[in-house]
C-alpha positions in Angstrom: 2.9 -1.1 -10.7 6.4 0.3 -10.2 6.4 3.9 -9.2 9.0 6.3 -10.5 10.7 6.2 -7.1 11.4 2.5 -7.7 12.3 2.9 -11.4 14.7 5.7 -10.6 15.7 5.3 -7.0 16.4 1.5 -6.8 19.7 2.0 -8.5 22.9 0.2 -7.4 26.0 2.4 -7.6 28.5 -0.4 -7.7 30.7 -1.4 -10.7 31.9 0.8 -13.5 30.6 4.4 -13.4 29.1 4.6 -16.9 27.8 1.0 -16.8 26.0 1.8 -13.6 24.4 5.0 -14.8 23.4 3.4 -18.1 22.4 0.1 -16.7 20.2 1.3 -13.8 17.4 2.4 -16.1 17.5 -0.9 -18.0 17.3 -2.9 -14.8 14.3 -0.9 -13.5 12.5 -1.2 -16.9 13.0 -5.0 -16.8 11.7 -5.1 -13.2 8.6 -3.2 -14.2 8.1 -5.5 -17.2 8.5 -8.5 -15.0 5.8 -7.3 -12.6 3.5 -6.6 -15.6 4.1 -10.1 -16.9 3.3 -11.6 -13.5 0.0 -9.8 -13.4 -0.9 -10.9 -16.9 -0.1 -14.5 -16.3 -1.7 -14.7 -12.9 -5.1 -13.2 -14.0 -5.3 -15.2 -17.2 -8.7 -16.8 -16.6 -8.1 -19.5 -19.1 -4.7 -20.7 -18.1 -3.9 -19.5 -14.6 -4.3 -22.6 -12.4 -3.9 -20.4 -9.3 -6.7 -18.0 -10.2 -9.0 -20.8 -11.3 -8.5 -22.7 -8.0 -9.2 -19.5 -6.0 -12.4 -18.9 -8.0 -13.5 -22.5 -7.2 -12.7 -21.9 -3.6 -14.8 -18.8 -3.7 -17.7 -20.8 -5.1 -17.3 -23.4 -2.4 -17.3 -20.7 0.3 -20.4 -19.1 -1.3 -22.2 -22.4 -1.3 -21.4 -23.1 2.3 -22.5 -19.5 3.2 -25.8 -20.0 1.3 -26.5 -23.2 3.1 -25.9 -21.5 6.4 -28.2 -18.6 5.5 -30.9 -21.0 4.4 -30.7 -23.0 7.6 -30.5 -20.0 9.9 -32.9 -17.5 8.3 -34.7 -19.2 5.4 -37.4 -20.9 7.4 -38.2 -17.8 9.4 -38.5 -15.7 6.3 -40.8 -18.1 4.6 -43.1 -18.3 7.7 -43.3 -14.5 7.9 -43.7 -14.3 4.1 -41.3 -11.4 4.2 -40.7 -10.8 0.5 -38.2 -8.0 1.1 -36.1 -10.2 3.3 -36.3 -13.0 0.8 -35.2 -10.6 -2.0 -32.3 -9.5 0.3 -31.2 -13.1 0.7 -30.9 -13.6 -3.1 -29.2 -10.4 -4.1 -25.7 -11.4 -3.1 -25.9 -15.0 -4.5 -26.8 -13.5 -7.9 -24.0 -11.0 -7.7 -21.5 -13.6 -6.7 -22.4 -16.0 -9.5 -22.3 -13.1 -11.9 -18.7 -12.2 -10.9 -17.3 -15.8 -10.4 -18.8 -17.5 -13.4 -16.6 -18.3 -16.4 -13.6 -18.8 -14.2 -14.1 -15.4 -12.5 -13.5 -13.5 -15.8 -15.6 -10.5 -14.8 -13.9 -10.3 -11.4 -10.5 -10.6 -12.9 -11.2 -7.9 -15.4 -12.5 -5.7 -12.6 -9.4 -6.2 -10.6 -7.2 -5.4 -13.6 -9.3 -2.3 -14.3 -8.9 -1.0 -10.7 -5.2 -1.6 -10.9 -4.9 0.3 -14.2 -6.8 3.3 -12.7 -4.7 3.2 -9.5 -1.5 3.0 -11.6 -2.5 6.0 -13.6 -3.3 8.1 -10.5 0.0 7.3 -8.9 2.0 8.1 -12.0 0.1 11.4 -12.3 1.7 12.6 -9.0 5.0 12.8 -10.8 3.5 15.7 -12.8 2.7 17.7 -9.7 4.4 21.1 -10.1 5.8 23.2 -7.3 6.9 26.5 -8.7 8.6 25.7 -12.0 9.6 22.2 -11.1 7.8 18.9 -11.2 8.2 16.0 -8.8 9.7 14.0 -11.7 12.4 16.5 -12.5 13.3 17.1 -8.8 13.6 13.3 -8.2 15.7 12.9 -11.4 18.0 15.7 -10.3 18.5 14.4 -6.7 18.9 10.8 -7.5 21.2 11.2 -10.5 23.3 13.8 -8.6 23.7 11.3 -5.7 24.5 8.3 -7.9 27.0 10.2 -10.1 28.6 11.9 -7.1 29.4 8.5 -5.6 30.9 7.2 -8.8 33.1 10.3 -9.0 34.1 9.8 -5.4 35.2 6.3 -6.2 37.1 7.6 -9.2 39.1 10.1 -7.3 39.6 7.9 -4.3 42.1 5.9 -6.4 44.5 8.8 -5.6 44.3 8.2 -1.9 47.8 7.7 -0.4 49.7 9.5 -3.1 51.7 12.7 -2.4 53.4 15.5 -4.3 53.7 15.2 -8.0 52.2 11.7 -8.0 49.1 13.0 -6.4 48.7 15.9 -8.8 49.3 13.6 -11.8 46.8 11.1 -10.6 44.3 13.9 -9.8 44.7 15.3 -13.4 43.9 11.9 -15.0 40.5 11.8 -13.3 39.2 15.1 -14.8 38.1 13.6 -18.1 36.4 10.5 -16.7 34.6 12.7 -14.1 33.4 15.0 -16.9 32.2 11.9 -18.8 30.2 10.7 -15.8 28.7 14.2 -15.4 27.7 14.3 -19.1 26.1 10.9 -18.9 24.1 11.9 -15.8 23.0 15.1 -17.4 22.0 13.2 -20.5 19.8 10.9 -18.5 18.4 13.9 -16.6 17.6 15.7 -19.8 19.1 18.9 -18.4 22.0 20.3 -16.3 22.8 19.2 -12.8 24.2 22.4 -11.3 25.3 21.0 -8.0 27.1 18.1 -9.7 28.8 20.5 -12.1 30.1 22.6 -9.1 31.3 19.4 -7.4 33.3 18.2 -10.5 34.7 21.7 -11.1 35.9 22.0 -7.5 37.7 18.6 -7.7 39.2 19.4 -11.1 40.8 22.6 -9.8 41.8 21.4 -6.3 45.3 20.0 -7.1 46.1 23.0 -9.3 45.5 25.4 -6.4 48.6 25.8 -4.2 46.4 26.5 -1.2 44.8 23.1 -1.5 48.1 21.2 -1.3 49.8 21.2 2.1 53.1 19.2 2.5 52.3 17.2 -0.6 48.8 16.3 0.6 45.4 17.7 -0.3 43.9 20.0 2.4 41.4 18.5 4.8 38.4 20.2 3.1 39.2 18.7 -0.3 40.2 15.3 0.9 37.1 15.1 3.0 35.0 15.3 -0.1 36.6 12.2 -1.6 38.5 10.2 1.0 35.4 9.5 3.1 34.6 6.6 5.5 34.4 3.2 3.8 31.2 2.7 5.7 29.3 5.3 3.6 29.0 3.2 0.5 27.8 0.3 2.6 25.2 2.6 4.3 24.1 3.8 0.8 23.8 0.2 -0.4 21.7 -0.8 2.6 19.4 2.2 2.2 19.0 1.7 -1.5 18.2 -2.0 -0.8 15.6 -1.1 1.8 13.9 1.4 -0.5 13.9 -1.1 -3.4 12.5 -3.8 -1.1 9.7 -1.5 0.2 8.4 -0.6 -3.3 8.5 -4.2 -4.4 6.8 -5.3 -1.2 3.9 -2.9 -2.1 3.7 -4.5 -5.6 3.7 -8.0 -4.0 1.0 -6.9 -1.5 -1.2 -5.6 -4.4 -0.9 -8.9 -6.2 -1.6 -10.9 -3.1 -4.6 -8.8 -2.1 -6.0 -9.0 -5.7 -5.8 -12.8 -5.5 -8.0 -12.8 -2.4 -10.9 -11.2 -4.3 -12.7 -14.5 -5.1 -12.5 -15.6 -1.5 -13.8 -12.2 -0.3 -16.6 -12.4 -2.8 -17.5 -15.9 -1.7 -17.7 -15.0 2.0 -19.8 -11.9 1.3 -23.0 -14.0 1.7 -22.4 -14.3 5.4 -24.5 -12.0 7.5 -21.7 -9.9 8.9 -21.7 -6.2 9.9 -19.7 -5.4 6.7 -19.4 -7.5 3.6 -15.8 -9.0 3.2 -15.8 -7.7 -0.4 -15.9 -4.1 0.8 -13.1 -4.8 3.2 -11.1 -6.3 0.3 -11.9 -3.3 -1.9 -10.8 -0.7 0.7 -7.6 -2.7 1.4 -6.8 -2.8 -2.4 -7.3 0.9 -2.8 -5.4 1.6 0.4 -2.3 0.0 -1.1 -2.5 2.5 -4.0 -3.1 5.2 -1.5 0.2 4.2 0.2 2.0 4.4 -3.2 0.4 7.8 -3.9 1.3 9.2 -0.5 4.8 7.9 -0.8 5.4 9.6 -4.1 3.9 12.9 -2.9 6.1 12.9 0.2 9.2 11.9 -1.6 8.5 14.4 -4.5 8.1 17.3 -2.1 11.3 16.4 -0.3 13.2 16.3 -3.6 11.8 19.7 -4.7 12.9 21.2 -1.4 16.4 19.7 -1.8 16.8 21.0 -5.4 15.5 24.5 -4.6 17.9 24.8 -1.7 20.8 23.3 -3.8 21.4 20.7 -1.2 21.8 17.6 -3.4 25.4 16.9 -2.4 25.0 17.3 1.4 21.7 15.4 1.8 22.5 12.2 -0.1 22.5 9.9 2.9 19.7 11.9 4.6 17.5 11.6 1.5 18.2 7.9 1.2 17.2 7.5 4.9 14.1 9.5 4.2 13.2 7.2 1.2 13.9 4.0 3.0 12.4 4.6 6.4 10.6 7.9 7.1 8.5 8.3 3.9 7.2 4.7 3.9 6.3 5.0 7.6 4.5 8.3 7.1 2.6 7.1 4.0 1.5 3.8 5.6 0.3 5.4 8.9 -1.7 8.1 7.1 -3.4 5.7 4.7 -4.1 3.1 7.5 -6.2 5.6 9.4 -8.0 6.9 6.3 -8.6 3.3 5.1 -10.3 2.3 8.3 -12.6 5.3 8.3 -13.4 4.7 4.6 -14.3 1.1 5.2 -16.7 2.0 8.0 -18.4 4.6 5.8 -18.7 2.2 2.8 -20.0 -0.7 4.9 -22.6 1.5 6.6 -23.8 3.2 3.4 -23.8 0.1 1.3 -25.8 -1.9 3.9 -28.4 0.9 3.9 -28.6 1.0 0.1 -28.9 -2.8 -0.2 -31.7 -2.8 2.3 -33.6 0.0 0.4 -33.2 -1.9 -2.9 -34.3 -5.2 -1.3 -37.4 -3.6 0.3 -38.4 -2.1 -3.1 -38.0 -5.5 -4.8 -39.9 -7.1 -2.0 -42.8 -4.7 -2.5 -42.9 -5.4 -6.2 -42.9 -9.1 -5.7 -45.7 -8.8 -3.1 -47.9 -7.1 -5.7 -47.7 -10.0 -8.1 -47.9 -12.9 -5.5 
């Protein structure tokens, strides 16, 4: 699942301004569709050679585990005539056969159902409202303002090096294209971008204000808004790339973890302190937890930026937050919670299984 932060924030700002603003959404949609197609093809229980081979491997591991259990514990259980222990031994083989039969169809459907539930919960975070603003609207405002601002900077930077009338003439020719970029950004946003409007207006009036032109050049304050270091676009590109890579890595991790489900199921026969299938389940949910936490942290930051009208001065800082600090925070928080959750599930499930097995053993004992 591609979160909003990928769909909207993994935009490249190179190339023509309008093409960039219009094309970014299409690229992100195609990326989301590609991931969806990969999931569909991978978990096709009739045609996916990868999934079918993993299910067969799960059966092999389950068979080897059952042999190990029979050799190590079977004889002792029979000698003691402990029906509850015998029932316990056969609970997991039945469960494993149930999930892995028919090319693991039930397991595949279960994995896809969990993914659908996780996706829905992550997407719902975008509707969280702080005051009168949702996360979705705040992220839209910040990201579109940042992208459009960079395109406008590129537009006006073509006037760099000109002086006097040539500078004023060049500056005037940029007003209409800048307004077009602003309108396109506001169209995609579905509402006004006040900070971007102020930016465009200040640039449009700069060369017409005698106080802004000194000895044929723009004053330092105005030129600093446009004629910035050539390193900044490179930094932006790197940070966008890191953020895009992080969100796609999460998607790849979800898919890879899902593919290990048959192996975890097959190994769950082994008499370990915690069944591998529970570790797999917690790990799978934890990845959704990271996406959820990431969206919440980023959404809150975007709301704060918009409410303080700091979109223009926090563009690089926000990108750094998206690419480095938010992923680190979300991962660390979920990692600690996932470990605690696994321990709790493993402990409670073991107790529940023992109670059920004891009850089955008692019933069997009455009829034998």
